[in-house]
C-alpha positions, -999 to +999 in steps of 0.1 A: +773+027+424+800+050+410+785+049+375+751+059+389+767+087+410+783+101+379+751+099+360+733+117+388+761+144+387+757+151+349+731+174+335+726+193+302+749+222+311+733+255+303+763+277+312+800+268+308+829+284+326+846+300+296+878+304+316+883+267+321+895+244+294+897+206+291+931+191+291+946+174+261+942+140+279+905+147+285+899+156+248+919+125+238+897+103+260+866+117+242+880+113+207+890+077+215+856+070+230+841+083+198+862+060+177+855+030+199+817+034+200+798+005+185+781+012+152+759-010+130+779-035+110+810-018+124+810+006+094+815+038+114+795+061+092+802+091+113+831+116+117+839+139+146+850+175+142+865+190+174+861+228+174+883+247+197+890+278+177+872+307+196+863+327+165+846+297+150+828+289+182+816+325+184+803+322+148+784+291+158+762+309+183+738+325+158+737+292+139+727+275+171+698+299+178+718+320+202+728+292+226+759+304+243+771+270+252+789+266+218+809+297+225+817+293+261+825+255+262+861+244+260+853+226+228+823+217+206+821+182+193+804+181+160+790+147+150+787+143+113+775+116+089+795+106+060+783+096+025+782+057+025+783+037-007+794+003-019+830+015-023+830+026+014+817-009+024+844-025+003+871-004+021+858-016+054+863-052+045+898-045+032+905-030+066+892-062+083+915-083+061+945-061+070+939-060+108+925-095+114+941-113+084+907-128+077+906-150+045+884-138+016+863-169+018+853-161+054+846-124+046+828-130+013+792-139+026+789-109+049+806-086+025+783-096-004+752-092+019+762-057+029+773-045-006+740-057-020+720-041+008+737-007+004+734-008-034+697-012-031+691+014-004+679+049-014+702+078-004+678+091+022+675+057+038+713+055+041+714+090+055+688+082+081+707+050+091+739+070+095+721+096+116+708+068+139+745+058+145+753+094+154+728+092+182+744+060+195+777+078+195+762+108+213+748+086+241+782+069+246+801+103+246+777+117+272+782+087+294+820+089+291+818+126+299+799+118+331+825+091+341+853+116+335+834+145+352+834+165+320+803+187+315+784+185+283+752+196+266+737+176+237+722+199+211+699+193+181+689+229+179+711+244+152+711+250+115+730+221+099+736+236+065+751+268+080+773+248+103+784+227+073+793+258+054+812+273+084+833+242+089+837+233+052+821+199+056+802+195+023+835+192+003+844+164+026+812+145+020+800+153+056+768+166+072+766+179+107+738+162+127+745+168+164+765+191+186+780+183+220+797+213+237+820+200+264+839+217+292+833+227+328+800+241+343+799+277+355+795+280+393+765+302+387+746+279+364+714+274+385+705+243+366+734+224+382+718+227+416+684+214+405+671+180+413+667+156+384+631+151+372+626+115+363+595+092+364+597+065+390+620+036+379+593+010+386+571+028+360+598+030+334+613-005+337+596-039+332+611-073+339+598-103+319 
């Protein structure tokens, strides 16, 4: 039941203790969890920007509709999508060959299928697919945060283009899609003491 206890403990932190910082090991755990998260086809179409610079975090507040979590958290994890094309897919299969020493004849059918699929997709389709992967990553990061007793607050409420400009993401072929401030809850955050509001499990789950 430890996993359930940790999930009961977590909540969308509304107020962080700005005087408490995550350790290097804690941040390393989160970055490794990001990189190990499953993504469709294993293509990893997302990148992670870890913002710790206080001036940048302060500048993010107005671009996040005044939400102070981005300034007071120990770090802000910015989940970004990367421009995916056929060249990127080919690079992935070169990495497969390098790491697994997989012969070309084994790789070829799947590689050809993916390169054809991505060559036929419209740009907005690929971007939406990449964004879906970011949500998978967000969910995994939030669970790891709970297991490690790291507070977090998932955020969609921000101005992506302004965050992109602030962090210089466009020149890297990146677009910010989600924010996850992480750190330690403030003792006076009243939301930490509130009971969770969830529908009854028997209403939400079916066994077939």
